[in-house]
SEZA-606576 format. One record per residue: x, y negated, z negated of N, C-alpha, C in turn. Coordinates in pm, whole numbers, padded with zeros to 5 digits, always signed. Atoms other than C-alpha are relative to their C-alpha. Layout:
// SEZA-606576
<atom n_px="X" n_py="Y" n_pz="Z" ca_px="X" ca_py="Y" ca_pz="Z" c_px="X" c_py="Y" c_pz="Z"/>
...
END
This chain:
// SEZA-606576
<atom n_px="-00097" n_py="+00102" n_pz="+00027" ca_px="+09082" ca_py="-03306" ca_pz="-06806" c_px="+00054" c_py="-00029" c_pz="+00139"/>
<atom n_px="-00050" n_py="+00043" n_pz="-00127" ca_px="+09213" ca_py="-03519" ca_pz="-06519" c_px="+00124" c_py="-00076" c_pz="-00046"/>
<atom n_px="-00118" n_py="+00089" n_pz="+00022" ca_px="+09557" ca_py="-03670" ca_pz="-06510" c_px="+00040" c_py="-00047" c_pz="+00133"/>
<atom n_px="-00076" n_py="+00055" n_pz="-00102" ca_px="+09707" ca_py="-03909" ca_pz="-06273" c_px="+00146" c_py="-00018" c_pz="-00045"/>
<atom n_px="-00141" n_py="-00004" n_pz="+00048" ca_px="+10075" ca_py="-03874" ca_pz="-06284" c_px="+00100" c_py="-00072" c_pz="+00107"/>
<atom n_px="-00082" n_py="+00090" n_pz="-00084" ca_px="+10309" ca_py="-04141" ca_pz="-06144" c_px="+00145" c_py="+00019" c_pz="-00020"/>
<atom n_px="-00152" n_py="-00006" n_pz="+00022" ca_px="+10674" ca_py="-04088" ca_pz="-06113" c_px="+00056" c_py="-00168" c_pz="-00008"/>
<atom n_px="-00033" n_py="+00151" n_pz="+00031" ca_px="+10822" ca_py="-04424" ca_pz="-06242" c_px="+00166" c_py="+00001" c_pz="-00053"/>
<atom n_px="-00149" n_py="+00038" n_pz="+00058" ca_px="+11182" ca_py="-04574" ca_pz="-06297" c_px="-00035" c_py="-00092" c_pz="-00129"/>
<atom n_px="+00042" n_py="+00061" n_pz="+00117" ca_px="+10987" ca_py="-04777" ca_pz="-06576" c_px="-00147" c_py="-00034" c_pz="-00019"/>
<atom n_px="+00142" n_py="+00033" n_pz="+00035" ca_px="+10660" ca_py="-04827" ca_pz="-06749" c_px="-00025" c_py="-00035" c_pz="-00142"/>
<atom n_px="+00034" n_py="+00041" n_pz="+00130" ca_px="+10507" ca_py="-04991" ca_pz="-07048" c_px="-00140" c_py="-00039" c_pz="-00023"/>
<atom n_px="+00143" n_py="+00034" n_pz="+00030" ca_px="+10185" ca_py="-05047" ca_pz="-07227" c_px="+00002" c_py="-00107" c_pz="-00111"/>
<atom n_px="+00024" n_py="+00114" n_pz="+00101" ca_px="+10089" ca_py="-05371" ca_pz="-07410" c_px="-00143" c_py="+00003" c_pz="-00044"/>
<atom n_px="+00127" n_py="+00013" n_pz="+00047" ca_px="+09807" ca_py="-05413" ca_pz="-07650" c_px="+00016" c_py="-00132" c_pz="-00090"/>
<atom n_px="+00014" n_py="+00133" n_pz="+00067" ca_px="+09729" ca_py="-05770" ca_pz="-07793" c_px="+00141" c_py="-00042" c_pz="-00005"/>
<atom n_px="-00147" n_py="+00069" n_pz="-00033" ca_px="+10088" ca_py="-05896" ca_pz="-07662" c_px="+00100" c_py="+00084" c_pz="-00091"/>
<atom n_px="-00108" n_py="-00094" n_pz="+00069" ca_px="+10265" ca_py="-05603" ca_pz="-07851" c_px="+00018" c_py="+00125" c_pz="+00088"/>
<atom n_px="-00034" n_py="-00132" n_pz="-00050" ca_px="+10432" ca_py="-05325" ca_pz="-07675" c_px="-00002" c_py="+00117" c_pz="-00077"/>
<atom n_px="+00025" n_py="-00108" n_pz="+00081" ca_px="+10302" ca_py="-04996" ca_pz="-07786" c_px="+00061" c_py="+00133" c_pz="+00047"/>
<atom n_px="-00072" n_py="-00098" n_pz="-00047" ca_px="+10485" ca_py="-04775" ca_pz="-07562" c_px="+00090" c_py="-00040" c_pz="+00128"/>
<atom n_px="-00085" n_py="+00029" n_pz="-00121" ca_px="+10776" ca_py="-04804" ca_pz="-07302" c_px="+00102" c_py="+00106" c_pz="+00033"/>
<atom n_px="-00095" n_py="-00118" n_pz="-00043" ca_px="+10979" ca_py="-04555" ca_pz="-07093" c_px="+00076" c_py="-00066" c_pz="+00113"/>
<atom n_px="-00063" n_py="+00032" n_pz="-00128" ca_px="+11239" ca_py="-04582" ca_pz="-06836" c_px="-00032" c_py="+00126" c_pz="+00085"/>
<atom n_px="+00032" n_py="-00088" n_pz="-00093" ca_px="+11274" ca_py="-04293" ca_pz="-06577" c_px="-00096" c_py="+00123" c_pz="-00053"/>
<atom n_px="+00086" n_py="-00109" n_pz="+00039" ca_px="+10982" ca_py="-04043" ca_pz="-06604" c_px="-00134" c_py="+00001" c_pz="+00054"/>
<atom n_px="+00132" n_py="-00024" n_pz="-00041" ca_px="+10616" ca_py="-03995" ca_pz="-06592" c_px="-00100" c_py="-00129" c_pz="-00066"/>
<atom n_px="+00129" n_py="+00071" n_pz="+00054" ca_px="+10331" ca_py="-04257" ca_pz="-06638" c_px="-00120" c_py="+00092" c_pz="+00021"/>
<atom n_px="+00124" n_py="-00103" n_pz="-00026" ca_px="+10031" ca_py="-04033" ca_pz="-06708" c_px="-00133" c_py="-00077" c_pz="-00056"/>
<atom n_px="+00130" n_py="+00058" n_pz="+00044" ca_px="+09673" ca_py="-04173" ca_pz="-06712" c_px="-00094" c_py="+00139" c_pz="-00035"/>
<atom n_px="+00068" n_py="-00130" n_pz="+00057" ca_px="+09456" ca_py="-03891" ca_pz="-06895" c_px="-00142" c_py="-00025" c_pz="-00014"/>
<atom n_px="+00155" n_py="+00007" n_pz="+00044" ca_px="+09077" ca_py="-03867" ca_pz="-06874" c_px="-00040" c_py="+00138" c_pz="-00051"/>
<atom n_px="+00065" n_py="-00119" n_pz="+00068" ca_px="+08891" ca_py="-03623" ca_pz="-07094" c_px="-00147" c_py="-00016" c_pz="+00014"/>
<atom n_px="+00136" n_py="-00017" n_pz="-00008" ca_px="+08551" ca_py="-03501" ca_pz="-07036" c_px="-00049" c_py="+00095" c_pz="-00136"/>
<atom n_px="+00065" n_py="-00067" n_pz="+00108" ca_px="+08303" ca_py="-03340" ca_pz="-07292" c_px="+00040" c_py="+00146" c_pz="+00008"/>
<atom n_px="+00005" n_py="-00146" n_pz="-00011" ca_px="+08345" ca_py="-02993" ca_pz="-07145" c_px="+00182" c_py="+00044" c_pz="-00035"/>
<atom n_px="-00129" n_py="-00061" n_pz="+00018" ca_px="+08739" ca_py="-02984" ca_pz="-07209" c_px="+00033" c_py="+00045" c_pz="-00124"/>
<atom n_px="-00036" n_py="-00077" n_pz="+00108" ca_px="+08904" ca_py="-02765" ca_pz="-07437" c_px="+00139" c_py="-00003" c_pz="-00032"/>
<atom n_px="-00143" n_py="-00017" n_pz="+00036" ca_px="+09232" ca_py="-02684" ca_pz="-07614" c_px="+00070" c_py="+00087" c_pz="+00103"/>
<atom n_px="-00050" n_py="-00078" n_pz="-00093" ca_px="+09292" ca_py="-02431" ca_pz="-07344" c_px="+00035" c_py="-00092" c_pz="+00127"/>
<atom n_px="-00016" n_py="+00110" n_pz="-00109" ca_px="+09253" ca_py="-02717" ca_pz="-07074" c_px="+00142" c_py="-00074" c_pz="-00038"/>
<atom n_px="-00102" n_py="+00108" n_pz="+00050" ca_px="+09505" ca_py="-02932" ca_pz="-07278" c_px="+00133" c_py="+00085" c_pz="+00025"/>
<atom n_px="-00105" n_py="-00079" n_pz="-00011" ca_px="+09769" ca_py="-02640" ca_pz="-07293" c_px="+00033" c_py="+00018" c_pz="+00153"/>
<atom n_px="-00031" n_py="-00030" n_pz="-00154" ca_px="+09738" ca_py="-02560" ca_pz="-06923" c_px="+00068" c_py="-00119" c_pz="+00074"/>
<atom n_px="-00060" n_py="+00121" n_pz="-00064" ca_px="+09783" ca_py="-02919" ca_pz="-06823" c_px="+00133" c_py="-00052" c_pz="-00062"/>
<atom n_px="-00121" n_py="+00053" n_pz="+00048" ca_px="+10063" ca_py="-03007" ca_pz="-07053" c_px="+00108" c_py="+00091" c_pz="+00054"/>
<atom n_px="-00081" n_py="-00079" n_pz="-00062" ca_px="+10244" ca_py="-02710" ca_pz="-06932" c_px="+00037" c_py="-00017" c_pz="+00143"/>
<atom n_px="-00021" n_py="+00035" n_pz="-00150" ca_px="+10198" ca_py="-02795" ca_pz="-06576" c_px="+00089" c_py="-00122" c_pz="+00005"/>
<atom n_px="-00069" n_py="+00130" n_pz="-00001" ca_px="+10316" ca_py="-03146" ca_pz="-06626" c_px="+00143" c_py="+00014" c_pz="-00048"/>
<atom n_px="-00141" n_py="-00014" n_pz="+00050" ca_px="+10618" ca_py="-03051" ca_pz="-06834" c_px="+00100" c_py="+00073" c_pz="+00080"/>
<atom n_px="-00085" n_py="-00074" n_pz="-00108" ca_px="+10742" ca_py="-02824" ca_pz="-06549" c_px="-00022" c_py="-00060" c_pz="+00132"/>
<atom n_px="+00014" n_py="+00051" n_pz="-00126" ca_px="+10646" ca_py="-03035" ca_pz="-06259" c_px="+00124" c_py="-00055" c_pz="+00066"/>
<atom n_px="-00129" n_py="+00050" n_pz="-00045" ca_px="+10932" ca_py="-03077" ca_pz="-06034" c_px="-00033" c_py="-00088" c_pz="+00129"/>
<atom n_px="+00026" n_py="+00113" n_pz="-00110" ca_px="+10895" ca_py="-03414" ca_pz="-05851" c_px="+00094" c_py="-00102" c_pz="+00011"/>
<atom n_px="-00117" n_py="+00073" n_pz="-00003" ca_px="+11230" ca_py="-03552" ca_pz="-05899" c_px="+00101" c_py="+00036" c_pz="+00090"/>
<atom n_px="-00090" n_py="-00034" n_pz="-00103" ca_px="+11503" ca_py="-03567" ca_pz="-05633" c_px="+00116" c_py="+00074" c_pz="-00052"/>
<atom n_px="-00151" n_py="-00064" n_pz="+00027" ca_px="+11811" ca_py="-03325" ca_pz="-05631" c_px="+00094" c_py="-00056" c_pz="+00081"/>
<atom n_px="-00113" n_py="+00061" n_pz="-00061" ca_px="+12134" ca_py="-03389" ca_pz="-05482" c_px="-00022" c_py="+00001" c_pz="+00158"/>
<atom n_px="+00036" n_py="+00010" n_pz="-00145" ca_px="+11978" ca_py="-03312" ca_pz="-05130" c_px="-00120" c_py="-00105" c_pz="+00017"/>
<atom n_px="+00121" n_py="+00084" n_pz="-00006" ca_px="+11695" ca_py="-03551" ca_pz="-05208" c_px="-00128" c_py="+00055" c_pz="+00018"/>
<atom n_px="+00137" n_py="-00076" n_pz="+00007" ca_px="+11420" ca_py="-03276" ca_pz="-05228" c_px="-00043" c_py="-00009" c_pz="-00139"/>
<atom n_px="+00083" n_py="-00004" n_pz="+00120" ca_px="+11174" ca_py="-03274" ca_pz="-05501" c_px="+00012" c_py="+00133" c_pz="-00074"/>
<atom n_px="-00045" n_py="-00115" n_pz="+00071" ca_px="+11328" ca_py="-02995" ca_pz="-05703" c_px="+00025" c_py="+00003" c_pz="-00132"/>
<atom n_px="-00030" n_py="+00009" n_pz="+00137" ca_px="+11391" ca_py="-03133" ca_pz="-06050" c_px="-00109" c_py="-00045" c_pz="-00071"/>
<atom n_px="+00107" n_py="+00014" n_pz="+00086" ca_px="+11162" ca_py="-03143" ca_pz="-06338" c_px="+00035" c_py="-00130" c_pz="-00102"/>
<atom n_px="-00014" n_py="+00100" n_pz="+00106" ca_px="+11123" ca_py="-03409" ca_pz="-06618" c_px="+00113" c_py="+00043" c_pz="-00091"/>
<atom n_px="-00108" n_py="-00055" n_pz="+00077" ca_px="+11351" ca_py="-03187" ca_pz="-06831" c_px="+00141" c_py="+00002" c_pz="+00051"/>
<atom n_px="-00122" n_py="+00004" n_pz="-00083" ca_px="+11618" ca_py="-03165" ca_pz="-06568" c_px="+00060" c_py="-00135" c_pz="+00008"/>
<atom n_px="-00054" n_py="+00127" n_pz="-00024" ca_px="+11655" ca_py="-03534" ca_pz="-06545" c_px="+00008" c_py="-00078" c_pz="-00143"/>
<atom n_px="+00021" n_py="+00067" n_pz="+00135" ca_px="+11595" ca_py="-03611" ca_pz="-06927" c_px="-00106" c_py="-00127" c_pz="-00002"/>
<atom n_px="+00099" n_py="+00122" n_pz="+00003" ca_px="+11292" ca_py="-03824" ca_pz="-06841" c_px="-00089" c_py="+00003" c_pz="-00115"/>
<atom n_px="+00100" n_py="+00037" n_pz="+00128" ca_px="+11022" ca_py="-03954" ca_pz="-07076" c_px="-00140" c_py="-00013" c_pz="+00065"/>
<atom n_px="+00128" n_py="-00003" n_pz="-00035" ca_px="+10658" ca_py="-03974" ca_pz="-07061" c_px="-00083" c_py="-00127" c_pz="-00074"/>
<atom n_px="+00095" n_py="+00098" n_pz="+00043" ca_px="+10406" ca_py="-04283" ca_pz="-07116" c_px="-00142" c_py="+00068" c_pz="+00021"/>
<atom n_px="+00139" n_py="-00066" n_pz="-00005" ca_px="+10056" ca_py="-04132" ca_pz="-07186" c_px="-00104" c_py="-00102" c_pz="-00037"/>
<atom n_px="+00111" n_py="+00099" n_pz="+00014" ca_px="+09756" ca_py="-04360" ca_pz="-07148" c_px="-00148" c_py="+00081" c_pz="+00013"/>
<atom n_px="+00143" n_py="-00058" n_pz="-00004" ca_px="+09390" ca_py="-04258" ca_pz="-07233" c_px="-00080" c_py="-00090" c_pz="+00103"/>
<atom n_px="+00059" n_py="+00103" n_pz="-00116" ca_px="+09181" ca_py="-04365" ca_pz="-06937" c_px="-00133" c_py="+00086" c_pz="+00043"/>
<atom n_px="+00141" n_py="-00057" n_pz="-00009" ca_px="+08793" ca_py="-04249" ca_pz="-06954" c_px="-00043" c_py="-00032" c_pz="+00133"/>
<atom n_px="+00066" n_py="+00053" n_pz="-00131" ca_px="+08740" ca_py="-04436" ca_pz="-06630" c_px="+00031" c_py="+00103" c_pz="+00106"/>
<atom n_px="-00048" n_py="-00082" n_pz="-00102" ca_px="+08904" ca_py="-04147" ca_pz="-06438" c_px="-00125" c_py="+00091" c_pz="+00032"/>
<atom n_px="+00107" n_py="-00064" n_pz="-00014" ca_px="+08563" ca_py="-03974" ca_pz="-06487" c_px="-00123" c_py="-00092" c_pz="+00037"/>
<atom n_px="+00102" n_py="+00069" n_pz="-00033" ca_px="+08352" ca_py="-04246" ca_pz="-06333" c_px="-00065" c_py="+00048" c_pz="+00116"/>
<atom n_px="+00087" n_py="-00048" n_pz="-00100" ca_px="+08061" ca_py="-04162" ca_pz="-06117" c_px="-00046" c_py="-00125" c_pz="+00064"/>
<atom n_px="+00025" n_py="+00124" n_pz="-00081" ca_px="+08010" ca_py="-04402" ca_pz="-05837" c_px="-00100" c_py="+00025" c_pz="+00131"/>
<atom n_px="+00084" n_py="-00019" n_pz="-00116" ca_px="+07760" ca_py="-04233" ca_pz="-05602" c_px="-00112" c_py="-00076" c_pz="-00003"/>
<atom n_px="+00113" n_py="+00069" n_pz="-00006" ca_px="+07461" ca_py="-04430" ca_pz="-05703" c_px="+00032" c_py="-00152" c_pz="-00063"/>
<atom n_px="-00029" n_py="+00143" n_pz="+00032" ca_px="+07467" ca_py="-04816" ca_pz="-05723" c_px="+00132" c_py="-00032" c_pz="+00003"/>
<atom n_px="-00129" n_py="+00069" n_pz="-00001" ca_px="+07744" ca_py="-05051" ca_pz="-05771" c_px="+00084" c_py="-00001" c_pz="-00148"/>
<atom n_px="-00056" n_py="+00005" n_pz="+00141" ca_px="+07799" ca_py="-05011" ca_pz="-06154" c_px="+00028" c_py="+00153" c_pz="-00015"/>
<atom n_px="-00029" n_py="-00148" n_pz="+00030" ca_px="+07997" ca_py="-04682" ca_pz="-06233" c_px="-00058" c_py="+00036" c_pz="-00120"/>
<atom n_px="+00061" n_py="-00062" n_pz="+00127" ca_px="+07849" ca_py="-04445" ca_pz="-06489" c_px="+00117" c_py="+00085" c_pz="-00057"/>
<atom n_px="-00103" n_py="-00074" n_pz="+00073" ca_px="+08087" ca_py="-04300" ca_pz="-06740" c_px="-00063" c_py="+00121" c_pz="-00083"/>
<atom n_px="+00080" n_py="-00092" n_pz="+00076" ca_px="+07836" ca_py="-04032" ca_pz="-06858" c_px="+00104" c_py="+00133" c_pz="-00027"/>
<atom n_px="-00094" n_py="-00120" n_pz="+00013" ca_px="+08094" ca_py="-03748" ca_pz="-06796" c_px="+00131" c_py="-00006" c_pz="-00083"/>
<atom n_px="-00113" n_py="+00017" n_pz="+00081" ca_px="+08368" ca_py="-03901" ca_pz="-06993" c_px="-00046" c_py="+00041" c_pz="-00154"/>
<atom n_px="+00026" n_py="-00050" n_pz="+00133" ca_px="+08399" ca_py="-03744" ca_pz="-07342" c_px="+00000" c_py="-00125" c_pz="-00105"/>
<atom n_px="+00021" n_py="+00102" n_pz="+00108" ca_px="+08282" ca_py="-03948" ca_pz="-07646" c_px="+00132" c_py="-00007" c_pz="-00071"/>
<atom n_px="-00112" n_py="+00010" n_pz="+00066" ca_px="+08563" ca_py="-04072" ca_pz="-07866" c_px="+00038" c_py="+00098" c_pz="-00101"/>
<atom n_px="-00011" n_py="-00100" n_pz="+00119" ca_px="+08507" ca_py="-03814" ca_pz="-08152" c_px="+00041" c_py="+00124" c_pz="+00067"/>
<atom n_px="-00066" n_py="-00115" n_pz="-00069" ca_px="+08593" ca_py="-03540" ca_pz="-07891" c_px="+00125" c_py="-00031" c_pz="+00061"/>
<atom n_px="-00118" n_py="+00036" n_pz="-00087" ca_px="+08842" ca_py="-03723" ca_pz="-07663" c_px="+00118" c_py="-00051" c_pz="-00082"/>
<atom n_px="-00123" n_py="+00038" n_pz="+00077" ca_px="+09068" ca_py="-03891" ca_pz="-07932" c_px="+00083" c_py="+00117" c_pz="-00064"/>
<atom n_px="-00076" n_py="-00096" n_pz="+00047" ca_px="+09173" ca_py="-03575" ca_pz="-08110" c_px="+00090" c_py="+00098" c_pz="+00114"/>
<atom n_px="-00069" n_py="-00067" n_pz="-00111" ca_px="+09242" ca_py="-03412" ca_pz="-07766" c_px="+00126" c_py="-00083" c_pz="+00050"/>
<atom n_px="-00128" n_py="+00099" n_pz="-00042" ca_px="+09462" ca_py="-03727" ca_pz="-07659" c_px="+00091" c_py="+00010" c_pz="-00096"/>
<atom n_px="-00103" n_py="-00008" n_pz="+00099" ca_px="+09657" ca_py="-03707" ca_pz="-07973" c_px="+00073" c_py="+00124" c_pz="+00002"/>
<atom n_px="-00073" n_py="-00123" n_pz="+00000" ca_px="+09723" ca_py="-03346" ca_pz="-07955" c_px="+00077" c_py="+00003" c_pz="+00121"/>
<atom n_px="-00079" n_py="-00007" n_pz="-00122" ca_px="+09828" ca_py="-03400" ca_pz="-07601" c_px="+00139" c_py="-00065" c_pz="-00029"/>
<atom n_px="-00129" n_py="+00078" n_pz="+00027" ca_px="+10084" ca_py="-03655" ca_pz="-07717" c_px="+00106" c_py="+00100" c_pz="-00074"/>
<atom n_px="-00111" n_py="-00081" n_pz="+00101" ca_px="+10242" ca_py="-03411" ca_pz="-07988" c_px="+00019" c_py="+00122" c_pz="+00082"/>
<atom n_px="-00043" n_py="-00123" n_pz="-00072" ca_px="+10231" ca_py="-03103" ca_pz="-07749" c_px="+00098" c_py="-00026" c_pz="+00110"/>
<atom n_px="-00093" n_py="+00026" n_pz="-00111" ca_px="+10396" ca_py="-03267" ca_pz="-07451" c_px="+00136" c_py="-00048" c_pz="-00069"/>
<atom n_px="-00127" n_py="+00023" n_pz="+00050" ca_px="+10647" ca_py="-03407" ca_pz="-07700" c_px="+00080" c_py="+00113" c_pz="-00043"/>
<atom n_px="-00056" n_py="-00150" n_pz="+00048" ca_px="+10728" ca_py="-03038" ca_pz="-07820" c_px="+00050" c_py="+00032" c_pz="+00126"/>
<atom n_px="-00063" n_py="-00057" n_pz="-00119" ca_px="+10747" ca_py="-02935" ca_pz="-07461" c_px="+00129" c_py="-00071" c_pz="+00069"/>
<atom n_px="-00122" n_py="+00059" n_pz="-00060" ca_px="+10999" ca_py="-03207" ca_pz="-07338" c_px="+00107" c_py="-00022" c_pz="-00104"/>
<atom n_px="-00089" n_py="+00016" n_pz="+00108" ca_px="+11166" ca_py="-03230" ca_pz="-07668" c_px="+00061" c_py="-00145" c_pz="-00032"/>
<atom n_px="-00020" n_py="+00123" n_pz="+00048" ca_px="+11139" ca_py="-03585" ca_pz="-07711" c_px="-00143" c_py="-00080" c_pz="-00014"/>
<atom n_px="+00135" n_py="+00065" n_pz="+00038" ca_px="+10865" ca_py="-03834" ca_pz="-07836" c_px="-00068" c_py="-00067" c_pz="+00129"/>
<atom n_px="+00073" n_py="+00062" n_pz="-00117" ca_px="+10599" ca_py="-03925" ca_pz="-07573" c_px="-00046" c_py="-00143" c_pz="-00048"/>
<atom n_px="+00054" n_py="+00139" n_pz="+00008" ca_px="+10523" ca_py="-04296" ca_pz="-07556" c_px="-00144" c_py="-00004" c_pz="+00016"/>
<atom n_px="+00146" n_py="+00005" n_pz="-00024" ca_px="+10165" ca_py="-04389" ca_pz="-07570" c_px="-00072" c_py="-00145" c_pz="-00016"/>
<atom n_px="+00070" n_py="+00112" n_pz="+00036" ca_px="+09903" ca_py="-04659" ca_pz="-07563" c_px="-00088" c_py="+00024" c_pz="-00117"/>
<atom n_px="+00083" n_py="-00024" n_pz="+00097" ca_px="+09631" ca_py="-04688" ca_pz="-07808" c_px="-00146" c_py="+00027" c_pz="+00030"/>
<atom n_px="+00132" n_py="-00049" n_pz="-00039" ca_px="+09309" ca_py="-04500" ca_pz="-07787" c_px="-00102" c_py="-00099" c_pz="-00012"/>
<atom n_px="+00106" n_py="+00079" n_pz="+00019" ca_px="+09019" ca_py="-04721" ca_pz="-07716" c_px="+00024" c_py="-00147" c_pz="+00023"/>
<atom n_px="-00025" n_py="+00152" n_pz="-00018" ca_px="+09201" ca_py="-05042" ca_pz="-07672" c_px="+00010" c_py="-00038" c_pz="+00114"/>
<atom n_px="-00027" n_py="+00043" n_pz="-00146" ca_px="+09227" ca_py="-05275" ca_pz="-07390" c_px="+00148" c_py="-00012" c_pz="+00003"/>
<atom n_px="-00132" n_py="-00003" n_pz="-00017" ca_px="+09572" ca_py="-05229" ca_pz="-07252" c_px="+00045" c_py="-00055" c_pz="+00130"/>
<atom n_px="-00052" n_py="+00056" n_pz="-00118" ca_px="+09793" ca_py="-05387" ca_pz="-07001" c_px="+00119" c_py="+00104" c_pz="+00034"/>
<atom n_px="-00100" n_py="-00104" n_pz="-00029" ca_px="+10006" ca_py="-05121" ca_pz="-06819" c_px="+00088" c_py="-00075" c_pz="+00118"/>
<atom n_px="-00106" n_py="+00035" n_pz="-00099" ca_px="+10329" ca_py="-05209" ca_pz="-06627" c_px="+00055" c_py="+00101" c_pz="+00051"/>
<atom n_px="-00073" n_py="-00120" n_pz="-00044" ca_px="+10500" ca_py="-04975" ca_pz="-06403" c_px="+00080" c_py="-00021" c_pz="+00135"/>
<atom n_px="-00070" n_py="-00007" n_pz="-00113" ca_px="+10751" ca_py="-04930" ca_pz="-06120" c_px="-00003" c_py="+00147" c_pz="+00047"/>
<atom n_px="+00006" n_py="-00146" n_pz="-00067" ca_px="+10642" ca_py="-04631" ca_pz="-05924" c_px="+00103" c_py="+00028" c_pz="+00091"/>
<atom n_px="-00132" n_py="-00028" n_pz="-00071" ca_px="+10931" ca_py="-04465" ca_pz="-05769" c_px="-00047" c_py="+00103" c_pz="+00115"/>
<atom n_px="+00031" n_py="-00084" n_pz="-00105" ca_px="+10877" ca_py="-04319" ca_pz="-05431" c_px="-00088" c_py="-00067" c_pz="+00122"/>
<atom n_px="+00077" n_py="-00023" n_pz="+00106" ca_px="+10598" ca_py="-04386" ca_pz="-05445" c_px="-00045" c_py="+00135" c_pz="-00010"/>
<atom n_px="+00035" n_py="-00106" n_pz="+00028" ca_px="+10512" ca_py="-04069" ca_pz="-05589" c_px="-00133" c_py="+00016" c_pz="-00110"/>
<atom n_px="+00133" n_py="-00005" n_pz="+00100" ca_px="+10131" ca_py="-04017" ca_pz="-05761" c_px="-00057" c_py="+00135" c_pz="+00043"/>
<atom n_px="+00077" n_py="-00134" n_pz="-00007" ca_px="+09966" ca_py="-03681" ca_pz="-05822" c_px="-00122" c_py="-00014" c_pz="-00075"/>
<atom n_px="+00132" n_py="-00014" n_pz="+00079" ca_px="+09617" ca_py="-03600" ca_pz="-05938" c_px="+00008" c_py="+00152" c_pz="-00037"/>
<atom n_px="+00012" n_py="-00135" n_pz="+00051" ca_px="+09582" ca_py="-03289" ca_pz="-06165" c_px="-00126" c_py="+00008" c_pz="-00064"/>
<atom n_px="+00146" n_py="-00027" n_pz="+00072" ca_px="+09246" ca_py="-03151" ca_pz="-06282" c_px="-00001" c_py="+00142" c_pz="-00053"/>
<atom n_px="-00003" n_py="-00146" n_pz="+00073" ca_px="+09206" ca_py="-02866" ca_pz="-06519" c_px="-00126" c_py="+00087" c_pz="+00070"/>
<atom n_px="+00102" n_py="-00083" n_pz="-00087" ca_px="+08902" ca_py="-02756" ca_pz="-06300" c_px="+00055" c_py="+00082" c_pz="+00103"/>
<atom n_px="-00081" n_py="-00072" n_pz="-00103" ca_px="+09161" ca_py="-02650" ca_pz="-06042" c_px="+00084" c_py="+00123" c_pz="-00076"/>
<atom n_px="-00080" n_py="-00105" n_pz="+00035" ca_px="+09335" ca_py="-02405" ca_pz="-06277" c_px="-00022" c_py="+00125" c_pz="+00023"/>
<atom n_px="+00043" n_py="-00142" n_pz="-00031" ca_px="+09132" ca_py="-02116" ca_pz="-06192" c_px="+00025" c_py="+00031" c_pz="+00141"/>
<atom n_px="+00003" n_py="+00003" n_pz="-00157" ca_px="+09177" ca_py="-02189" ca_pz="-05809" c_px="+00162" c_py="+00015" c_pz="+00041"/>
<atom n_px="-00147" n_py="-00030" n_pz="-00024" ca_px="+09543" ca_py="-02041" ca_pz="-05785" c_px="+00040" c_py="-00064" c_pz="+00151"/>
END
């Protein structure tokens, strides 16, 4: 699993002119799932995200977590995070999980993150064409990959 995490002051997702998810301060997370991803990957990533300290404290240092500030999450499924661009000019998405594997993991991530932060996670619609709007605060953008979980 690969996640792009952006610290935002606001973010929203629109599908066919309808807002499917909208948050104020918190994280916009683009989540890519590949065939090799497991429930263990999901748990590790969700726990890292929920405890990530990238919000400013009184001294302006990144010491506060999402829970500390009462922030929210907008989670968007993003299979293109596993694009292979080494050959040619048209990306290959062969590493991205097929919907029958990715959709249940994506939906479980929504529920698990909601449990961890104590608030409903906003989301897009799996497989839909979405329009994402955001105000990246900082800007702060992090990339996390579950392949790194064993590399302390």
